[in-house]
Every structure is written in structure tokens, then in C-alpha cells.
C-alpha positions as CSV (number, residue, x, y, z in Angstrom):
1,X,0.0,0.0,0.0
2,X,1.5,3.3,-1.1
3,X,1.2,6.4,1.1
4,X,1.8,10.1,0.2
5,X,3.0,12.7,2.7
6,X,0.9,15.7,3.6
7,X,2.1,19.1,2.4
8,X,2.0,22.1,4.6
9,X,-0.8,22.0,7.2
10,X,-2.8,25.2,7.7
11,X,-4.2,26.1,11.1
12,X,-7.8,25.5,12.2
13,X,-8.5,29.3,12.2
14,X,-7.0,29.7,8.7
15,X,-9.1,26.9,7.3
16,X,-12.4,28.4,8.7
17,X,-11.4,31.8,7.4
18,X,-10.7,30.5,3.9
19,X,-13.9,28.5,3.7
20,X,-16.1,31.3,5.0
21,X,-14.5,33.7,2.6
22,X,-15.0,31.4,-0.3
23,X,-18.6,30.4,0.5
24,X,-21.0,32.5,-1.5
25,X,-24.3,33.2,0.2
26,X,-27.3,31.9,-1.8
27,X,-28.7,34.5,-4.1
28,X,-31.8,32.7,-5.3
29,X,-35.1,33.7,-3.6
30,X,-38.6,32.4,-3.2
31,X,-41.9,33.4,-1.8
32,X,-43.2,31.3,1.1
33,X,-46.4,31.3,3.2
34,X,-46.0,32.7,6.7
35,X,-46.6,29.2,8.2
36,X,-43.5,28.0,6.4
37,X,-41.4,31.1,7.1
38,X,-40.0,30.4,10.6
39,X,-36.2,30.5,10.5
40,X,-36.2,31.8,6.9
41,X,-34.2,35.0,6.0
42,X,-36.2,37.8,4.4
43,X,-34.6,39.3,1.2
44,X,-35.8,42.8,2.1
45,X,-37.2,44.6,5.1
46,X,-41.0,44.1,5.3
47,X,-43.0,47.0,6.6
48,X,-46.5,47.2,8.1
49,X,-49.3,47.7,5.6
50,X,-51.7,49.0,8.2
51,X,-51.5,50.4,11.7
52,X,-52.1,47.9,14.5
53,X,-54.4,48.2,16.2
54,X,-56.4,49.8,13.3
55,X,-59.0,51.2,15.7
56,X,-59.0,52.0,19.4
57,X,-59.8,48.8,21.3
58,X,-60.1,47.5,24.8
59,X,-57.2,45.5,26.2
60,X,-59.3,44.1,29.1
61,X,-62.9,42.9,29.7
62,X,-64.7,45.8,31.4
63,X,-66.8,48.9,30.8
64,X,-66.0,51.7,28.4
65,X,-67.1,55.3,29.2
66,X,-66.0,58.9,29.3
67,X,-63.2,59.6,31.8
68,X,-64.7,62.9,32.7
69,X,-67.9,61.2,33.8
70,X,-65.9,59.9,36.8
71,X,-64.3,63.2,37.8
72,X,-64.5,63.8,41.5
73,X,-65.6,60.2,42.3
74,X,-64.4,58.8,45.6
75,X,-65.6,56.0,48.0
76,X,-67.9,58.3,50.0
77,X,-69.2,60.1,46.8
78,X,-69.3,57.5,44.0
79,X,-70.5,58.2,40.4
80,X,-73.2,56.0,38.8
81,X,-73.0,55.3,35.1
82,X,-75.9,53.8,33.1
83,X,-75.1,50.7,31.1
84,X,-76.5,51.3,27.6
85,X,-75.2,48.2,25.7
86,X,-72.3,45.9,25.1
87,X,-69.5,45.5,22.6
88,X,-67.9,42.2,21.5
89,X,-64.7,42.0,19.5
90,X,-66.4,41.5,16.2
91,X,-68.7,44.6,16.1
92,X,-68.8,48.2,17.0
93,X,-71.3,50.2,19.2
94,X,-73.7,51.9,16.8
95,X,-73.5,55.4,18.3
96,X,-71.4,57.9,20.2
97,X,-71.4,57.4,24.0
98,X,-73.0,60.2,26.0
99,X,-72.1,61.6,29.5
100,X,-72.6,59.2,32.4
101,X,-73.1,56.3,30.0
102,X,-71.1,53.0,29.9
103,X,-71.0,49.9,27.7
104,X,-69.8,46.5,28.7
105,X,-66.9,45.7,26.4
106,X,-64.9,42.5,25.7
107,X,-61.1,42.4,25.2
108,X,-60.4,43.5,21.6
109,X,-63.7,45.3,21.3
110,X,-63.8,48.7,19.5
111,X,-64.0,51.6,21.9
112,X,-67.2,53.5,21.2
113,X,-67.1,57.0,19.9
114,X,-67.0,59.4,22.8
115,X,-65.4,56.9,25.2
116,X,-61.8,57.2,26.2
117,X,-61.2,54.8,29.0
118,X,-62.1,51.3,30.4
119,X,-62.7,50.1,33.9
120,X,-62.1,46.3,34.3
121,X,-65.0,44.2,35.6
122,X,-63.3,43.4,38.9
123,X,-63.0,47.1,39.9
124,X,-66.6,48.1,39.0
125,X,-69.6,47.6,41.3
126,X,-72.4,46.5,39.1
127,X,-76.1,47.1,39.8
128,X,-79.2,46.6,37.8
129,X,-78.5,48.6,34.7
130,X,-75.7,50.7,36.4
131,X,-72.1,50.6,37.4
132,X,-70.8,52.4,40.4
133,X,-67.3,54.0,40.2
134,X,-65.6,55.0,43.5
135,X,-62.4,56.7,42.1
136,X,-61.5,58.8,39.2
137,X,-60.5,56.8,36.1
138,X,-58.1,58.7,33.9
139,X,-58.2,58.7,30.1
140,X,-56.4,55.8,28.3
141,X,-56.9,53.1,30.9
142,X,-57.0,49.5,29.5
143,X,-57.2,50.5,25.9
144,X,-54.9,50.6,22.9
145,X,-55.0,53.6,20.6
146,X,-54.7,53.4,16.8
147,X,-51.1,52.4,15.8
148,X,-50.1,52.0,19.5
149,X,-48.5,48.6,18.7
150,X,-47.0,49.9,15.4
151,X,-47.8,52.4,12.7
152,X,-48.2,51.9,9.0
153,X,-44.7,51.6,7.5
154,X,-43.1,50.3,10.7
155,X,-40.3,47.7,9.9
156,X,-41.7,44.3,11.1
157,X,-39.1,42.0,9.6
158,X,-35.5,43.1,8.9
159,X,-33.7,42.0,5.8
160,X,-31.2,39.4,6.6
161,X,-32.6,38.6,10.1
162,X,-34.2,35.1,10.5
163,X,-37.9,35.2,11.1
164,X,-39.1,34.0,14.5
165,X,-42.6,33.5,15.8
166,X,-43.1,37.1,17.0
167,X,-42.1,38.5,13.6
168,X,-44.4,36.1,11.8
169,X,-47.2,37.2,14.2
170,X,-46.5,40.9,13.4
171,X,-46.6,40.2,9.7
172,X,-49.8,38.3,10.0
173,X,-51.5,41.1,12.1
174,X,-50.9,43.6,9.3
175,X,-52.5,41.3,6.6
176,X,-49.3,39.9,5.0
177,X,-49.7,36.3,3.8
178,X,-46.4,35.7,2.0
179,X,-42.8,36.8,2.4
180,X,-39.9,36.7,0.0
181,X,-36.9,34.8,1.5
182,X,-33.6,33.4,0.4
183,X,-33.8,29.9,-0.9
184,X,-32.4,27.3,1.5
185,X,-28.8,26.2,0.8
186,X,-28.6,22.9,-1.1
187,X,-25.8,20.6,0.1
188,X,-24.8,17.5,-1.8
189,X,-23.1,14.7,0.2
190,X,-21.1,12.1,-1.6
191,X,-19.6,9.2,0.5
192,X,-17.0,7.1,-1.2
193,X,-15.6,3.6,-0.4
194,X,-16.0,0.1,-1.6
195,X,-17.0,-1.0,1.9
196,X,-20.0,1.3,2.2
197,X,-23.7,0.1,2.0
198,X,-26.7,2.3,2.3
199,X,-28.6,1.6,5.6
200,X,-31.3,-0.9,4.9
201,X,-29.3,-2.7,2.3
202,X,-27.6,-6.1,2.5
203,X,-24.0,-6.2,3.9
204,X,-21.4,-8.2,2.1
205,X,-18.3,-9.6,3.8
206,X,-16.3,-6.9,5.5
207,X,-18.8,-4.1,4.5
208,X,-20.3,-1.5,6.8
209,X,-23.4,0.7,6.7
210,X,-22.7,4.3,5.5
211,X,-23.7,6.8,8.2
212,X,-21.9,10.1,7.4
213,X,-24.5,11.0,4.8
214,X,-27.3,10.9,7.4
215,X,-25.2,12.6,10.0
216,X,-24.2,15.5,7.8
217,X,-27.7,15.6,6.3
218,X,-29.2,16.0,9.8
219,X,-26.7,18.8,10.5
220,X,-27.6,20.6,7.2
221,X,-31.3,20.2,7.9
222,X,-31.0,21.5,11.5
223,X,-29.3,24.6,10.0
224,X,-32.1,25.3,7.5
225,X,-30.5,23.7,4.5
226,X,-31.6,21.0,2.1
227,X,-29.4,17.9,2.0
228,X,-28.9,16.0,-1.3
229,X,-28.0,12.4,-0.3
230,X,-25.9,10.7,-3.0
231,X,-25.4,6.9,-2.7
232,X,-21.9,5.7,-1.9
233,X,-19.4,5.8,-4.8
234,X,-16.8,3.1,-5.2
235,X,-13.1,3.8,-5.0
236,X,-12.7,4.8,-8.6
237,X,-11.3,8.3,-9.3
238,X,-13.3,8.7,-12.5
239,X,-16.6,7.8,-10.9
240,X,-15.9,10.0,-7.9
241,X,-15.0,13.0,-10.1
242,X,-18.1,12.3,-12.2
243,X,-20.3,12.4,-9.1
244,X,-18.8,15.7,-8.0
245,X,-19.3,17.3,-11.4
246,X,-23.0,16.1,-11.6
247,X,-23.7,17.7,-8.2
248,X,-21.9,21.1,-8.7
249,X,-24.6,22.7,-10.9
250,X,-27.4,21.8,-8.5
251,X,-25.8,22.2,-5.1
252,X,-24.4,25.3,-3.3
253,X,-21.9,23.1,-1.4
254,X,-20.6,19.6,-2.1
255,X,-19.3,17.5,0.8
256,X,-17.3,14.3,0.3
257,X,-16.6,11.8,3.0
258,X,-13.7,9.4,2.9
259,X,-10.8,9.3,0.4
260,X,-9.3,12.6,1.7
261,X,-6.2,11.3,3.3
262,X,-2.8,10.2,1.9
263,X,-3.4,6.5,1.3
264,X,-3.3,4.6,-2.0
265,X,-7.1,4.8,-2.5
266,X,-7.5,8.4,-1.2
267,X,-8.2,10.0,-4.6
268,X,-9.6,13.3,-3.5
269,X,-6.2,15.1,-3.4
270,X,-5.9,14.2,-7.1
271,X,-9.5,15.0,-8.1
272,X,-10.2,18.3,-6.4
273,X,-7.4,20.3,-8.2
274,X,-9.0,19.1,-11.5
275,X,-12.5,20.2,-10.3
276,X,-11.6,23.6,-9.1
277,X,-9.0,25.8,-7.3
278,X,-7.5,23.8,-4.4
279,X,-7.7,25.9,-1.2
280,X,-5.8,23.5,1.1
281,X,-5.1,19.9,1.9
282,X,-4.5,19.2,5.6
283,X,-5.5,21.1,8.7
284,X,-3.4,21.1,11.9
285,X,-6.2,19.6,14.0
286,X,-7.1,16.3,15.5
287,X,-9.5,14.8,14.6
288,X,-9.9,16.0,11.0
289,X,-6.3,16.5,9.8
290,X,-6.9,15.1,6.3
291,X,-9.6,17.7,5.3
292,X,-9.2,19.4,1.9
293,X,-11.2,21.9,0.0
294,X,-11.5,23.5,-3.5
295,X,-13.7,26.2,-5.0
296,X,-15.3,26.3,-8.4
297,X,-17.5,29.1,-9.7
298,X,-18.2,30.3,-6.2
299,X,-19.2,26.7,-5.0
300,X,-17.2,25.0,-2.4
301,X,-16.2,21.3,-2.5
302,X,-15.0,20.0,0.8
303,X,-13.4,16.6,1.3
304,X,-13.9,15.3,4.9
305,X,-12.5,12.3,6.8
306,X,-14.5,9.1,6.6
307,X,-14.3,8.3,10.3
308,X,-17.8,9.2,11.7
309,X,-16.6,11.2,14.7
310,X,-13.9,13.1,12.7
311,X,-16.6,13.9,10.1
312,X,-19.1,15.3,12.6
313,X,-16.5,17.0,14.8
314,X,-15.4,18.9,11.7
315,X,-19.0,19.7,11.1
316,X,-19.2,21.4,14.5
317,X,-16.3,23.9,14.1
318,X,-16.0,24.1,10.3
319,X,-19.3,23.4,8.6
320,X,-21.5,25.4,11.0
321,X,-20.0,28.8,10.0
322,X,-19.9,27.8,6.3
323,X,-23.5,26.7,6.3
324,X,-24.6,29.8,8.1
325,X,-22.8,32.0,5.6
326,X,-24.5,30.2,2.7
327,X,-27.9,30.8,4.4
328,X,-27.3,34.5,5.2
329,X,-26.9,33.8,8.9
330,X,-24.3,35.7,11.0
331,X,-21.6,34.2,13.2
332,X,-20.6,30.6,13.9
333,X,-23.9,29.5,15.4
334,X,-22.4,28.4,18.8
335,X,-22.5,30.1,22.2
336,X,-19.2,30.5,24.1
337,X,-19.4,29.4,27.7
338,X,-16.7,29.2,30.5
339,X,-17.2,25.9,32.4
340,X,-15.4,23.7,34.8
341,X,-14.2,20.2,33.7
342,X,-15.4,17.2,35.8
343,X,-12.6,14.9,34.6
344,X,-9.0,15.2,33.3
345,X,-8.4,14.7,29.6
346,X,-4.9,14.2,28.1
347,X,-3.8,16.3,25.1
348,X,-1.0,14.9,23.0
349,X,1.9,17.4,22.6
350,X,2.7,18.8,19.2
351,X,1.6,21.4,16.6
352,X,-2.0,20.2,16.2
353,X,-5.0,21.8,17.8
354,X,-7.4,19.2,19.4
355,X,-11.2,19.3,19.2
356,X,-12.6,17.8,22.4
357,X,-16.4,17.0,22.4
358,X,-18.0,17.5,25.8
359,X,-21.3,17.0,27.5
360,X,-22.4,19.9,29.7
361,X,-24.5,18.6,32.7
362,X,-25.2,20.0,36.1
363,X,-22.7,22.9,35.6
364,X,-19.8,20.6,34.7
365,X,-18.1,19.6,31.4
366,X,-17.6,15.9,30.7
367,X,-15.3,14.9,27.8
368,X,-17.0,12.3,25.6
369,X,-14.4,11.4,23.0
370,X,-13.2,7.8,22.9
371,X,-12.0,7.3,19.3
372,X,-12.4,9.0,15.9
373,X,-13.9,5.8,14.6
374,X,-16.7,5.8,17.2
375,X,-19.8,7.9,16.5
376,X,-20.8,7.3,20.2
377,X,-18.1,9.8,21.1
378,X,-20.5,12.5,20.0
379,X,-24.0,11.1,20.8
380,X,-24.1,12.9,24.2
381,X,-22.0,15.9,23.2
382,X,-23.7,19.3,23.3
383,X,-20.5,21.4,23.2
384,X,-16.9,21.2,22.2
385,X,-13.5,22.7,23.3
386,X,-10.7,23.6,21.0
387,X,-7.3,23.1,22.7
388,X,-4.7,25.1,20.9
389,X,-1.1,23.9,20.5
390,X,0.8,24.4,23.7
391,X,-2.3,24.8,26.0
392,X,-1.7,21.4,27.5
393,X,-3.9,18.7,28.9
394,X,-7.1,19.3,30.8
395,X,-7.1,18.7,34.5
396,X,-10.1,18.0,36.7
397,X,-11.5,21.4,37.9
398,X,-9.9,23.4,35.0
399,X,-12.0,26.2,33.7
400,X,-12.0,26.4,29.9
401,X,-14.1,28.1,27.3
402,X,-16.3,25.8,25.3
403,X,-18.7,26.3,22.4
404,X,-22.2,25.3,23.2
405,X,-24.0,23.7,20.2
406,X,-27.6,24.9,19.6
407,X,-30.5,22.4,19.7
408,X,-31.2,20.2,17.9
409,X,-27.5,19.8,16.9
410,X,-26.6,19.1,20.5
411,X,-29.0,18.0,23.3
412,X,-29.8,20.6,25.9
413,X,-27.4,20.8,28.9
414,X,-28.8,19.3,32.1
415,X,-29.6,22.0,34.7
416,X,-27.4,22.6,37.7
């Protein structure tokens, strides 16, 4: 078996910077219904078509009347107001309200003309056809004026800012049904290896089920992308290159797993320079050293290790910022936290950074890594630590900065 040496390794930070710089945010757009818009990124700022509320309305169940009708009211000299009707949310009172008159009003009901305040039911003494008020009720109590929530033209959804439930509610309340957003990034995943079989298929001697496609596909989907799962390609450089070229026109990013190292059947170092401009081959990090990347026409092609843990660990620190950039989302997508380690973890000396997956639980960080070949190293991980060259091993009780993974990428930390 022939082996080829790595060239110059670039640092973890250099690799991320090059990939993010080369990643071209998706330009294509589409209109989606509001019910499908959560997490999507608006192309332009969307403004209110109407003021909200569009008419003065009650914010509590109670009685609407003229404030000045209660002027001078006190416990020993109350004011009596005659109840002349009622208003529900779907209809208005037919006339202007006169002095010393009141109407029962439901939350959301239109304030009658002439009324300017509301007394809630609990604070009004009700008699037969009358309410008794024992204190002055100033104007504007328990009601919302026209445009008090927002006026016509108010920005409700900012361009480039993902839509959350509140923004969707604001758009709906001004009558908007659809919103133009950026298309979701499409990510093609191509595993290669003679030993790989799609889950559900029949294993031959010494074959294994391919899992990286589903792992990376879940990561892509969790970040709002659309995974394109390509069946495993055998170790044939022509077939691998053909698979890459077929996916480049339809995908915004192409990910390959396996075949990225320096072994006799690791063909990606030969293929990627033919496909596009090679950015790098080899990162000074463990796991994930044999990663390489090229760019063609603004589309990235990244070759990742075939070991499941190496592949997903690379996904945490490398793919998250790339996928977020493609989808017009800012930042790396992780949350930095300083935590105390519950157990020691040895770090091999040398010039490589080390990615340590950890599980945050009850205020402590627990290292979970037990081999780059074992996906169970990451099943409980909800954060990771990057140990830079020279920072040394982790001791029990050490405080280190970790990167918390968002749900559903990482399970939520257990409370203290």
C-alpha cells in the first residue's frame, strides 16, 4: 500500500477563514407562506401595511365610558354610570357614547365614539343597569390607541434577520400572507468507499453501513439547508469525479466523506485540483487532519474524513460557519461558555489543535471522546472545546471556554 505525505498544514483558524471567505451566500429567492417562514431569512425589510391596532380597542374585559364622567368620584361620593349596551370584538357600538353612559366591552372590542377609558369588571360595582365608580378613572386606561403597537410603514421583519414566531405574528397582524426569503442552501453529500452500503441494504463480507450522509444531512437540515444524499461511490477516481461534477450545478456546497487522506485509494487530493482551485489539503487539527477543500465558480467542494466522529466534529467547528454563511446567517452559530471540567483529559503534545467534544451537565463539562472511529463519542456531546497547540492537557477542575451547540444539533445541557 503506497502512502503520500501531507504538504504544509494550515491552522484551524486559517481553514475556517478561507472556507467562510470562499462560501457564496445563496442569491436565489422564493416566496413562502408565513406558516412555512419560521427561521427563513427575508430578502428585504418588510413594513406594516396598516397600523395595529387599526382602531381604538379594549385590552381588558370591562366597561368603556368617558373619563370625565368619573371626575370627583371617591368612596364616599361615587359616580353612577348607566349601562347602555355591550360590545364584543367583532362589532362596534352603533352610536357615540354620552355623558354618564357606559358599555360592557370584551377584550379586543372597538372603543365606542365618545369613550376614552375602560374600567375592568373586577373594579366596578355593578347594579341593575348601572355601574358604580368610586375613584376617578383617567383617560387611556386599559385601551390601545390606533397604531399603538406599530404604525403603517413600521419595519416588522428586517432584511437578513431570520424570522421568529413574533415577527411572523406581526406580519400576519398587518395582513401579510407571504414573504420573500432566500432559498435554502442545497448541500450535496457524496460518500466514497468500496466497503459502504446504504442503511437498509444487505451487507457483504467486511462491508459497513454508511452513516456520514445521514449525520451530515441532519446537520444541514438543522441549520435550515436542504441535504442531497448521493449513494456511496466506489473507490474509482473517474466515478468520484463524475459524481462531483454532476452535483456542482445543483448544489451550493458539495461535501465528500472518505478518500481525503494520503493512502493509495485516497483519490480526492488528485481529483479536487481538477474540479476547481484547491484551497488547502490538511489542517493542523485532530480529529480532522486530512480535510481538503476546493472552490469552483463560487461553489465549495470539501473533502472530509471518513471516520464518523472526525466527520461530525469537523461539522461542528468548520461546517457550521460555512452553512450559516450560505444561508445569510451571521456568526458561527455556537455560544461561548466558560465551564469547569469534571474529569481530566490528556492532550498529546505537538503542533496540532485538538477538538474535544464534551457533555455539559449540572454545571460541569464531561469529555465524551473515545476514538475518531466511534460515533458514540458524540452522541451525548452538546459542546466542544478547541485546545490550541501548547495549551496542555485538561485537569479536573480546570475552567475552559467551550462552544455550546444549539439544539437540535446538540442536546440541551442538564440543569445545575
